[in-house]
C-alpha positions in Angstrom: 27.5 -8.7 -33.7 27.0 -11.4 -36.3 23.3 -11.9 -37.3 23.2 -15.5 -36.1 24.5 -14.5 -32.7 21.9 -11.8 -32.4 19.1 -14.4 -33.3 20.4 -16.9 -30.7 20.7 -14.2 -28.1 17.2 -13.0 -28.7 15.8 -16.5 -28.7 17.5 -17.3 -25.4 16.2 -14.0 -23.9 12.7 -14.8 -24.9 13.0 -18.3 -23.5 14.2 -17.3 -20.0 12.0 -14.1 -19.6 8.9 -15.9 -18.2 11.1 -17.8 -15.7 12.8 -14.6 -14.6 9.3 -13.0 -14.0 8.2 -16.1 -12.1 11.3 -16.0 -9.9 10.8 -12.3 -9.2 7.2 -13.0 -8.3 8.2 -15.7 -5.8 11.0 -13.5 -4.4 8.7 -10.4 -4.0 6.0 -12.6 -2.5 8.4 -14.0 0.1 9.9 -10.6 0.9 6.7 -8.6 1.1 3.4 -10.4 0.6 3.6 -13.5 2.8 3.2 -11.5 6.0 -0.5 -10.9 5.2 -1.3 -13.4 2.5 -0.2 -16.5 4.4 -2.3 -15.9 7.6 -5.0 -13.8 5.8 -4.5 -10.6 7.8 -6.8 -7.6 7.1 -8.9 -9.8 4.8 -6.0 -10.7 2.5 -6.9 -13.8 0.5 -4.7 -16.6 1.7 -2.2 -17.8 -0.9 -3.4 -21.1 -2.4 -7.0 -20.8 -1.1 -9.0 -21.0 -4.3 -12.3 -20.1 -2.5 -10.8 -16.9 -1.1 -9.5 -15.9 -4.6 -12.6 -16.9 -6.6 -14.5 -13.5 -6.6 -11.2 -11.6 -7.0 -10.1 -13.7 -10.0 -13.5 -12.9 -11.6 -12.4 -9.2 -11.7 -9.4 -10.2 -13.9 -5.7 -10.1 -13.5 -5.3 -6.5 -14.7 -7.7 -5.3 -11.9 -5.9 -7.4 -9.3 -2.6 -5.9 -10.3 -4.0 -2.4 -10.3 -5.5 -2.9 -6.8 -2.2 -4.3 -5.5 -0.2 -1.4 -6.9 -2.6 1.4 -6.0 -4.3 0.0 -3.0 -7.9 -1.1 -2.5 -10.6 -1.1 0.2 -13.3 -3.7 -0.2 -16.1 -5.4 1.7 -13.8 -8.0 3.3 -10.7 -5.9 4.0 -8.1 -3.7 2.5 -4.8 -3.7 0.5 -2.4 -0.8 1.1 -0.6 0.4 -2.0 2.1 -2.1 -2.8 1.3 -3.8 0.5 3.0 -0.9 2.2 6.2 -1.5 0.4 6.6 1.6 -1.6 10.2 0.6 -2.4 8.8 -2.2 -4.7 8.5 -1.5 -8.4 5.1 -1.8 -10.1 6.6 -4.7 -12.1 7.7 -6.5 -8.9 4.2 -6.2 -7.4 2.6 -7.4 -10.7 4.9 -10.4 -10.7 3.9 -11.3 -7.1 0.2 -11.0 -8.0 0.8 -13.3 -10.9 2.6 -15.8 -8.7 -0.4 -15.8 -6.2 -2.9 -16.2 -9.1 -0.9 -19.2 -10.4 -1.0 -20.8 -6.9 -4.8 -21.1 -7.2 -5.2 -21.6 -11.0 -2.5 -24.1 -12.0 
């Protein structure tokens, strides 16, 4: 491959990567997370409810992703590992968490 084509390809890939991640987050959320995070089942913070996410956000994105992937039991409810969807990749779960965070921070 000619050097200029490689540069253009790399630049294009870097430009679309965040959008692909965002799309995967929305898709994963709709397929797996909305069942609990829309109505707030089992103490799940409702998507878009900034007050419900406030204390969780204070723990940091990395912790929220870890809890979503590995599962978590807290004072207000529980999160099964990957929301019970063990077929999801860690990356897909992370993208969904980032989507939900964006819904209350942007």
